[in-house]
C-alpha positions as CSV (number, residue, x, y, z in Angstrom):
1,M,3.2,62.6,45.9
2,S,-0.1,63.4,43.9
3,L,-2.5,60.8,43.6
4,R,-2.1,60.6,39.9
5,D,1.4,59.7,40.5
6,R,0.4,56.9,42.7
7,L,-2.2,55.6,40.7
8,V,0.3,55.7,37.7
9,P,2.4,52.8,38.9
10,V,-0.4,50.8,40.2
11,I,-2.6,51.3,37.0
12,A,1.1,50.0,34.9
13,G,1.0,47.0,37.5
14,I,-2.3,46.1,37.0
15,A,-1.7,46.5,32.8
16,V,1.3,44.3,33.5
17,F,-0.6,41.4,35.4
18,L,-3.7,41.5,33.1
19,V,-1.4,41.5,29.9
20,G,0.4,38.7,31.6
21,L,-3.1,36.9,32.5
22,V,-4.3,37.5,29.1
23,V,-0.9,35.8,27.5
24,I,-1.4,32.8,30.0
25,V,-5.1,32.4,28.8
26,L,-3.9,32.8,25.4
27,L,-1.2,30.0,25.9
28,R,-3.4,27.5,27.7
29,S,-6.0,28.1,24.6
30,A,-3.1,27.6,22.3
31,V,-2.0,24.5,23.7
32,E,-5.5,22.9,24.0
33,D,-5.9,23.5,20.1
34,G,-2.5,22.3,19.2
35,T,-3.3,19.0,21.7
36,Q,-6.5,18.6,19.7
37,A,-5.0,19.1,16.6
38,L,-2.3,16.3,17.5
39,E,-5.0,14.0,18.6
40,D,-7.1,14.5,15.6
41,A,-4.0,13.6,13.4
42,K,-3.4,10.5,15.5
43,V,-6.8,9.6,15.3
44,A,-6.8,9.9,11.4
45,Q,-3.3,7.8,11.3
46,V,-4.8,5.2,13.3
47,S,-7.9,5.1,11.1
48,T,-5.9,5.0,7.6
49,T,-3.9,2.3,9.2
50,A,-6.8,0.1,10.1
51,S,-8.4,1.0,6.6
52,S,-5.3,0.2,4.5
53,F,-5.1,-3.1,6.4
54,N,-8.7,-3.8,6.0
55,A,-8.7,-3.2,2.4
56,R,-5.3,-5.3,1.7
57,V,-7.2,-8.3,3.5
58,E,-10.5,-7.9,1.8
59,S,-8.5,-8.2,-1.4
60,S,-6.9,-11.4,-0.2
61,I,-9.9,-13.1,0.8
62,E,-11.9,-12.2,-2.4
63,S,-8.8,-13.9,-4.6
64,L,-8.8,-16.9,-2.2
65,G,-12.2,-18.0,-3.3
66,G,-10.3,-20.0,-6.3
67,L,-8.8,-22.4,-3.8
68,G,-12.2,-23.7,-2.9
69,A,-13.5,-23.8,-6.4
70,R,-10.9,-26.8,-7.0
71,P,-12.3,-30.2,-7.1
72,W,-11.2,-31.4,-3.9
73,E,-11.9,-34.7,-3.0
74,L,-11.9,-34.3,1.0
75,T,-11.1,-38.0,1.8
76,L,-8.7,-39.2,4.1
77,R,-5.1,-39.2,2.9
78,S,-6.2,-38.8,-0.8
79,P,-3.3,-38.6,-3.1
80,T,-5.0,-36.2,-5.5
81,D,-5.7,-33.8,-2.7
82,K,-2.2,-34.3,-1.5
83,A,-0.7,-33.7,-4.9
84,T,-2.5,-30.6,-5.2
85,L,-1.5,-29.4,-1.7
86,D,2.1,-30.0,-2.4
87,T,2.0,-27.4,-5.2
88,F,1.4,-24.9,-2.5
89,A,4.4,-25.9,-0.3
90,I,6.7,-23.2,-1.6
91,D,8.9,-22.2,1.1
92,P,10.9,-24.8,2.8
93,E,11.6,-22.9,5.8
94,A,8.0,-22.2,6.4
95,E,6.7,-22.5,10.2
96,S,3.3,-23.3,9.2
97,G,1.2,-24.7,6.6
98,S,-1.9,-25.7,5.2
99,F,-4.9,-28.5,5.2
100,L,-8.1,-29.8,4.1
101,I,-10.9,-30.7,6.7
102,D,-14.1,-32.4,5.6
103,Q,-18.0,-31.6,6.2
104,D,-17.6,-33.1,10.0
105,G,-14.5,-31.1,10.8
106,M,-12.1,-33.9,10.2
107,I,-8.6,-33.1,8.8
108,T,-8.1,-35.3,5.7
109,N,-4.8,-33.9,4.4
110,G,-2.3,-31.3,4.6
111,I,1.5,-29.7,4.6
112,L,3.7,-29.6,7.8
113,L,0.8,-31.1,9.8
114,R,1.7,-32.0,13.3
115,P,2.0,-35.8,14.5
116,G,-1.5,-37.2,15.4
117,K,-3.5,-34.2,13.8
118,L,-4.3,-36.3,10.3
119,G,-7.6,-37.5,10.6
120,S,-8.3,-35.7,14.1
121,T,-11.0,-33.4,14.6
122,Y,-10.4,-29.7,13.8
123,D,-11.5,-27.5,16.8
124,A,-9.6,-24.2,16.8
125,P,-11.2,-21.1,18.7
126,G,-14.3,-19.5,16.6
127,F,-14.2,-22.3,14.0
128,D,-18.4,-23.4,14.5
129,E,-19.1,-19.5,14.0
130,A,-16.5,-19.4,11.0
131,W,-18.2,-22.5,9.2
132,K,-21.5,-20.7,9.4
133,A,-19.8,-17.8,8.1
134,L,-18.6,-19.5,5.1
135,E,-22.2,-20.1,3.6
136,E,-22.0,-16.5,3.0
137,T,-18.5,-15.5,2.3
138,P,-15.6,-17.3,0.2
139,A,-13.2,-17.1,3.3
140,V,-13.0,-16.2,6.8
141,V,-10.0,-15.2,9.3
142,L,-10.0,-17.3,12.4
143,P,-9.1,-15.9,16.0
144,V,-5.7,-16.4,17.5
145,A,-5.2,-20.4,18.6
146,P,-2.6,-21.0,21.3
147,E,-1.0,-23.4,19.0
148,G,-1.7,-24.7,15.2
149,V,-2.5,-27.8,13.3
150,T,1.1,-27.4,11.9
151,T,2.9,-25.7,14.2
152,E,3.3,-25.5,18.2
153,L,3.3,-21.6,18.0
154,P,0.4,-19.3,18.3
155,T,-1.3,-18.8,15.1
156,Y,-4.3,-17.3,13.2
157,A,-5.7,-19.0,10.2
158,F,-7.6,-18.5,6.8
159,A,-10.4,-20.7,6.2
160,V,-11.8,-21.0,2.6
161,A,-15.0,-22.4,1.5
162,I,-15.1,-25.5,-0.3
163,R,-18.7,-25.2,-1.9
164,G,-21.0,-28.3,-2.2
165,E,-24.0,-28.5,-5.0
166,T,-25.3,-25.1,-3.9
167,E,-23.6,-21.8,-3.7
168,T,-24.5,-21.5,-0.1
169,S,-23.7,-25.3,0.9
170,V,-20.1,-26.1,2.6
171,R,-18.8,-29.5,2.1
172,G,-15.3,-28.9,3.5
173,A,-12.5,-26.0,4.0
174,F,-9.1,-25.2,2.8
175,V,-7.1,-23.9,5.7
176,F,-3.8,-22.4,6.0
177,E,-2.0,-21.2,9.0
178,A,0.1,-18.2,10.0
179,A,2.6,-18.5,12.9
180,L,2.6,-15.5,15.2
181,T,6.5,-14.8,15.4
182,S,8.3,-11.4,15.4
183,D,10.2,-12.1,12.1
184,T,7.0,-12.4,9.8
185,T,6.8,-9.9,7.1
186,F,3.7,-8.8,9.0
187,S,5.2,-8.2,12.4
188,Q,8.1,-6.3,10.6
189,E,5.5,-4.3,9.1
190,I,3.7,-3.4,12.4
191,R,7.0,-2.5,14.2
192,G,7.7,0.1,11.3
193,L,5.0,2.1,12.7
194,A,6.8,2.6,15.8
195,D,8.9,6.0,16.9
196,D,11.9,4.5,18.7
197,S,12.5,8.2,20.5
198,V,9.1,7.7,22.2
199,K,9.4,5.3,25.1
200,T,5.8,4.8,26.0
201,E,4.5,4.4,22.7
202,S,2.7,1.2,21.3
203,W,0.8,-0.4,18.5
204,R,-0.9,-3.6,18.7
205,F,-3.4,-5.7,16.5
206,I,-6.0,-7.2,18.5
207,D,-8.4,-10.1,17.6
208,S,-12.0,-10.5,18.4
209,N,-11.1,-12.5,21.3
210,G,-8.8,-10.1,22.8
211,A,-5.4,-12.0,21.8
212,V,-2.5,-9.8,20.4
213,V,-1.9,-10.6,16.6
214,A,0.9,-8.1,16.1
215,S,2.6,-5.8,18.2
216,T,5.5,-3.3,18.4
217,L,6.4,-4.5,21.8
218,S,8.6,-7.4,22.3
219,G,6.5,-10.5,23.4
220,G,3.0,-11.4,24.1
221,L,2.2,-12.5,20.3
222,G,-0.8,-14.8,20.8
223,E,-1.6,-14.0,24.4
224,P,-4.5,-12.4,25.7
225,V,-4.0,-7.9,25.8
226,P,-2.5,-6.8,29.0
227,D,-5.1,-4.5,29.8
228,E,-8.7,-6.2,29.0
229,R,-10.0,-2.6,28.5
230,L,-8.0,-2.4,25.4
231,A,-10.0,-5.3,23.8
232,S,-13.3,-3.6,24.2
233,L,-12.8,-0.1,23.0
234,S,-14.8,2.1,20.8
235,P,-13.2,3.7,17.6
236,G,-11.7,6.8,18.3
237,L,-9.7,8.6,21.1
238,T,-10.1,6.8,24.6
239,E,-8.4,8.1,28.1
240,I,-7.6,4.9,30.3
241,G,-5.8,5.9,33.7
242,D,-2.8,8.2,32.8
243,D,-2.5,6.5,29.2
244,L,-4.4,7.7,26.0
245,A,-5.5,5.0,23.6
246,V,-6.7,5.4,20.0
247,S,-8.6,2.6,18.2
248,A,-10.0,1.8,14.8
249,D,-11.6,-1.2,13.6
250,V,-10.7,-3.7,11.1
251,P,-14.4,-5.2,10.1
252,V,-13.4,-7.7,7.4
253,V,-11.8,-9.8,10.0
254,G,-13.3,-8.7,13.4
255,W,-9.7,-7.0,14.7
256,R,-9.1,-3.5,15.8
257,V,-5.9,-1.5,15.7
258,V,-4.8,0.2,19.1
259,F,-2.3,2.7,19.8
260,T,-1.5,3.8,23.4
261,Q,1.0,6.3,24.8
262,S,1.0,8.0,28.3
263,R,-0.9,11.1,28.1
264,E,2.1,13.0,29.7
265,E,4.5,12.0,26.8
266,F,2.2,12.7,24.3
267,D,1.2,16.2,25.5
268,A,5.0,16.8,25.9
269,P,5.6,18.8,22.7
270,L,3.1,21.6,23.6
271,A,2.6,21.2,27.5
272,G,6.6,21.7,28.3
273,P,6.7,24.8,26.7
274,L,3.6,26.2,28.9
275,Q,5.6,25.1,32.0
276,S,8.7,27.2,30.7
277,T,6.4,29.9,29.9
278,G,4.8,30.1,33.5
279,L,8.1,30.4,35.0
280,I,9.5,33.2,32.4
281,L,6.3,35.2,32.9
282,V,7.2,35.4,36.7
283,L,10.3,37.3,36.0
284,V,9.2,39.3,32.9
285,L,5.3,39.4,32.3
286,L,4.6,41.4,29.1
287,A,7.8,40.8,27.2
288,V,8.6,37.4,27.2
289,G,4.6,36.5,27.3
290,L,4.4,38.3,23.9
291,T,7.4,36.1,22.8
292,L,6.1,33.1,23.9
293,T,2.7,33.6,22.7
294,F,4.2,34.1,19.1
295,V,6.3,31.0,19.4
296,L,3.3,28.9,20.5
297,A,1.1,30.6,17.7
298,R,3.5,29.3,15.5
299,R,3.9,25.7,17.0
300,L,0.1,25.7,16.9
301,R,0.2,26.7,12.9
302,Q,2.8,23.4,12.6
303,A,0.6,21.3,14.5
304,R,-2.4,22.3,12.1
305,E,-0.4,22.0,9.2
306,E,0.9,18.6,10.3
307,E,-2.6,17.7,10.7
308,R,-3.6,18.8,7.3
309,R,-0.5,16.9,5.8
310,L,-1.7,14.0,7.5
311,L,-5.3,14.2,6.1
312,E,-4.1,14.7,2.9
313,L,-1.8,11.7,3.1
314,S,-4.8,9.6,4.4
315,R,-6.9,11.0,1.3
316,S,-4.3,10.0,-0.9
317,Q,-3.7,6.4,0.8
318,D,-7.5,6.1,0.5
319,E,-7.7,6.7,-3.0
320,F,-4.4,4.7,-3.8
321,I,-6.0,1.9,-2.0
322,S,-9.2,1.9,-3.7
323,V,-7.5,2.2,-7.0
324,V,-5.2,-0.5,-6.7
325,S,-8.0,-2.8,-4.7
326,H,-10.0,-2.1,-8.2
327,E,-7.3,-2.7,-10.1
328,L,-6.1,-5.8,-8.7
329,R,-9.4,-7.7,-8.8
330,T,-9.5,-7.9,-12.4
331,P,-5.7,-9.4,-13.4
332,V,-6.2,-11.9,-10.4
333,S,-9.8,-12.9,-11.4
334,G,-8.9,-13.2,-14.9
335,V,-5.7,-15.6,-13.8
336,L,-7.5,-17.6,-11.5
337,G,-10.6,-17.7,-13.9
338,F,-8.9,-18.9,-17.0
339,L,-6.5,-21.5,-14.8
340,Q,-9.9,-22.9,-13.4
341,T,-11.4,-23.1,-16.6
342,S,-8.4,-24.8,-18.2
343,L,-8.2,-27.3,-15.3
344,D,-11.7,-28.2,-15.3
345,H,-11.9,-28.7,-19.3
346,W,-8.4,-29.5,-20.1
347,E,-9.4,-32.8,-21.9
348,S,-12.0,-31.4,-23.9
349,M,-10.4,-28.1,-25.2
350,S,-8.6,-28.0,-28.3
351,D,-5.0,-26.7,-28.6
352,D,-6.3,-23.5,-29.8
353,E,-8.5,-23.0,-26.8
354,R,-6.0,-24.4,-24.4
355,H,-3.3,-21.6,-25.9
356,N,-6.2,-18.9,-25.9
357,A,-6.7,-19.6,-22.1
358,V,-2.9,-19.7,-21.2
359,R,-2.6,-16.7,-23.0
360,R,-5.1,-14.6,-21.6
361,A,-4.1,-15.8,-18.1
362,F,-0.5,-14.8,-18.8
363,T,-1.8,-11.2,-20.3
364,N,-3.5,-10.9,-17.0
365,A,-0.5,-12.1,-14.8
366,R,1.8,-9.5,-16.8
367,R,-0.5,-6.8,-16.0
368,L,-0.7,-7.8,-12.2
369,Q,3.2,-7.9,-12.3
370,A,3.2,-4.5,-13.9
371,M,1.1,-2.8,-11.3
372,T,3.2,-4.7,-8.7
373,R,6.4,-3.3,-10.2
374,D,5.0,0.4,-10.4
375,V,4.0,0.2,-6.6
376,L,7.7,-1.2,-6.0
377,D,9.5,1.0,-8.0
378,T,7.9,4.0,-6.4
379,E,8.4,2.7,-3.0
380,S,12.3,2.5,-4.2
381,I,12.5,5.9,-5.8
382,E,11.4,7.6,-2.5
383,S,13.5,5.9,-0.3
384,G,16.7,6.5,-2.8
385,R,17.1,2.8,-3.4
386,F,16.2,3.1,-7.4
387,G,19.2,1.9,-8.8
388,Y,20.7,2.8,-12.3
389,V,23.5,0.5,-14.1
390,R,24.8,3.1,-17.2
391,N,26.5,1.9,-20.1
392,D,26.9,3.2,-23.7
393,M,23.9,2.5,-25.6
394,D,22.1,3.0,-29.1
395,L,18.7,4.7,-28.6
396,T,17.6,3.5,-32.0
397,E,18.0,0.0,-31.2
398,E,16.4,0.5,-27.7
399,V,13.6,2.0,-29.6
400,R,13.2,-0.6,-32.1
401,T,13.2,-3.5,-29.0
402,A,10.3,-1.8,-27.4
403,V,8.2,-1.5,-30.5
404,D,9.1,-5.2,-31.4
405,G,8.1,-6.2,-27.8
406,F,4.9,-4.2,-28.1
407,S,3.6,-4.7,-31.5
408,T,2.3,-8.2,-30.6
409,E,-0.3,-6.6,-28.1
410,T,-1.3,-3.8,-30.4
411,P,-3.0,-5.5,-33.3
412,D,-3.8,-2.0,-35.2
413,G,0.0,-1.9,-35.5
414,L,2.7,0.8,-35.1
415,E,3.9,3.7,-36.9
416,V,7.4,3.7,-36.4
417,S,10.2,6.6,-37.5
418,V,13.5,6.0,-36.4
419,P,17.2,7.3,-38.2
420,D,19.5,5.0,-40.0
421,T,22.3,6.0,-38.0
422,P,22.8,5.2,-34.1
423,V,21.5,7.6,-31.7
424,L,24.1,7.2,-29.0
425,M,24.1,8.1,-25.3
426,N,25.3,6.9,-21.8
427,G,22.2,5.3,-19.8
428,D,20.7,2.3,-18.3
429,P,19.2,0.4,-21.2
430,D,16.6,-1.5,-18.8
431,R,15.4,1.7,-17.3
432,I,14.7,3.4,-20.7
433,Q,13.0,0.1,-22.0
434,Q,10.8,0.7,-18.8
435,V,10.1,4.2,-20.1
436,L,9.3,3.3,-23.6
437,A,7.0,0.5,-22.2
438,N,5.2,2.9,-19.8
439,L,4.6,5.5,-22.7
440,L,3.5,2.7,-25.2
441,D,1.2,1.0,-22.8
442,N,-0.2,4.4,-22.0
443,A,-0.8,5.2,-25.5
444,R,-2.5,1.7,-25.9
445,K,-4.9,2.3,-23.2
446,S,-5.8,5.7,-24.7
447,A,-5.8,5.1,-28.4
448,P,-9.2,3.8,-30.1
449,P,-9.0,0.3,-31.2
450,D,-9.2,1.5,-35.0
451,T,-6.2,3.6,-35.0
452,A,-2.4,3.2,-34.8
453,I,0.3,4.8,-32.0
454,T,3.2,6.7,-33.8
455,V,6.5,6.3,-32.2
456,S,9.3,8.6,-33.6
457,L,13.1,9.1,-32.8
458,E,15.3,11.9,-34.1
459,E,18.6,13.7,-33.3
460,S,19.6,17.4,-33.2
461,D,22.2,19.4,-31.7
462,G,23.3,16.6,-29.3
463,T,20.0,16.0,-28.1
464,A,17.7,13.0,-28.9
465,R,13.8,13.4,-29.1
466,I,11.9,10.4,-28.6
467,T,7.8,11.2,-29.3
468,V,4.9,8.8,-28.7
469,L,1.7,9.9,-30.2
470,D,-1.8,8.3,-29.6
471,R,-5.3,9.4,-31.5
472,G,-7.4,9.1,-28.3
473,S,-9.5,11.3,-26.1
474,G,-6.7,13.3,-25.0
475,I,-5.9,15.3,-21.7
476,D,-7.5,18.4,-20.1
477,P,-5.0,21.4,-20.5
478,D,-5.3,21.7,-16.6
479,Q,-4.0,18.2,-16.0
480,L,-1.0,18.4,-18.4
481,D,1.3,19.2,-15.4
482,R,-0.5,16.9,-12.8
483,I,-0.5,13.7,-15.0
484,F,3.1,13.3,-13.7
485,D,2.3,13.4,-10.3
486,K,1.4,10.3,-7.9
487,F,-2.0,8.2,-8.2
488,V,-3.1,11.1,-11.0
489,R,-4.9,9.5,-14.0
490,G,-5.4,12.3,-16.4
491,R,-7.5,10.6,-19.1
492,T,-11.0,9.6,-18.6
493,G,-12.3,7.3,-16.3
494,A,-12.1,4.3,-18.6
495,V,-8.3,4.6,-18.5
496,T,-7.1,1.8,-15.9
497,G,-4.0,1.7,-13.8
498,T,-2.3,3.0,-10.6
499,G,-1.3,6.3,-11.8
500,L,2.3,5.8,-10.7
501,G,3.4,4.7,-14.3
502,L,4.2,8.3,-15.4
503,Y,5.5,9.3,-12.1
504,I,8.1,6.8,-12.8
505,T,8.8,7.5,-16.1
506,R,9.5,11.4,-15.1
507,R,11.9,10.3,-12.5
508,I,13.8,8.0,-14.8
509,V,14.3,10.5,-17.3
510,E,15.2,13.3,-15.0
511,A,17.7,10.7,-13.7
512,H,19.2,10.6,-17.1
513,D,19.6,14.5,-17.4
514,G,16.7,14.6,-19.4
515,R,13.3,16.2,-19.5
516,I,9.6,14.7,-20.3
517,W,6.4,16.5,-21.2
518,A,2.9,16.0,-22.7
519,E,1.2,18.1,-25.4
520,S,-2.7,17.1,-26.2
521,T,-5.5,18.1,-28.2
522,P,-8.7,17.4,-26.3
523,G,-10.9,14.9,-28.3
524,E,-8.2,14.4,-30.8
525,S,-4.6,13.2,-29.8
526,T,-1.7,13.3,-26.9
527,R,1.6,13.4,-27.5
528,F,4.6,12.7,-25.0
529,V,7.8,14.1,-25.9
530,I,11.4,12.8,-24.4
531,E,14.5,14.7,-24.5
532,L,17.9,13.1,-23.5
533,P,21.4,14.3,-23.9
534,C,23.4,12.3,-26.7
535,R,27.0,11.0,-27.2
536,T,28.8,12.3,-30.1
537,E,31.4,9.9,-30.2
538,A,30.8,6.0,-30.8
539,P,30.2,3.6,-27.9
540,H,33.3,1.5,-27.0
541,R,33.3,-1.9,-28.2
542,M,35.5,-5.0,-26.9
543,P,37.4,-6.5,-29.9
544,T,35.9,-9.9,-31.0
545,P,38.2,-12.9,-29.9
């Protein structure tokens, strides 16, 4: 055997070994990159959860300022204060209530107070620091207490400043407690974060004193967190023994969100294939190595795509939170402002002034209701729970009804063109009214005050066409297809709203086997067109008895 013949097997063996070694190195690098992508995605998810909760609490605290502005007497057993407090006692099954304290910390009145608490001094953990903070902020959240003034259960509480003669003086506080139980809406929302298929995963909300406010685990609410290290984590990812912990702060209340999971289970989706690959490479180095390289590369792409999707979701949620938080401030402030003005000056106001104040508060409340409805309808649509009750209906009457209900809010009037004969179809009248209301409201927001909105209905070849035209600023051509997506507001920044109305409108129209589109000339006008299938026969009517 020649030297060359001897070297060929050796070189082939070395080549196979080197290829296998390269594949193993590539696999390890891919797993590390994939694990890093999963870690980044988890950090983004925890940060988004904390930011979302922080925005909700911040908005709630701003809206609570009106409670402290009421003319509380803050005297022991004041009938006036008691009557006002009773107006807040809505839920007869509530496990906790609210109460008032004066400048000396004495509890002067309350709802669902425990025996012996009336007239006692309020000494909840962190209250001294909270009292000082109330000089600069309208409301604060107190740390978890082992038991409350209105319940024996562990609680956390909101304290709202009752101002004195100056903007920074505090002459008392309105406090309402929230019992820490597993059946509250907050606890159920937190449990929804858990993946039931993952055994070691947990989510916790921890207050500034290290007590558990909410958790996906059973038990432990109101108690110190089992591992003290979790109460002092820095934001981001941390290794604690064999576990991985991800933390993000909720600065407005001094809480933190903490996610924990065993490192072995967290890495399992990528580490498991690596162990299998090592065994297979021993048997068939090159062929199996190349195959597994392809498999790991694909998994890495999936992990990166998941990271991209989570980041995109995070951006959408941040934008939505920002929009909703901004949009909610105006109607909430309007409702509280006009009602507070009415309460303070009712006797000195004329009937017209009272009617105007109540009407404006009602308008803001309707705007708040509309935004809430849009958010709830979007969730129902995407979860498949958005129901329809179909009946024979006349589109002519539905358009007239929508216009009549809207004309009171449009002082410049509406130009309406509908047939004299019925335009029949089978559908859900309430949902069709929702579609028309959304389009009319959208047109009102976009049209200048001195121009009218044109609404028309016509039927041709078994198809009904509804058109809503406004002579506003128009929509850019590159936005015409996107305005029916969630959170997209295709007009100028002056147009308010959550960006959900047109999305809901399109889904309702499509559920009725119709279609909707927009046509616009920037700077001149915008026209929304709906086409729906008609019925040729008259709707069946029950005989009159």
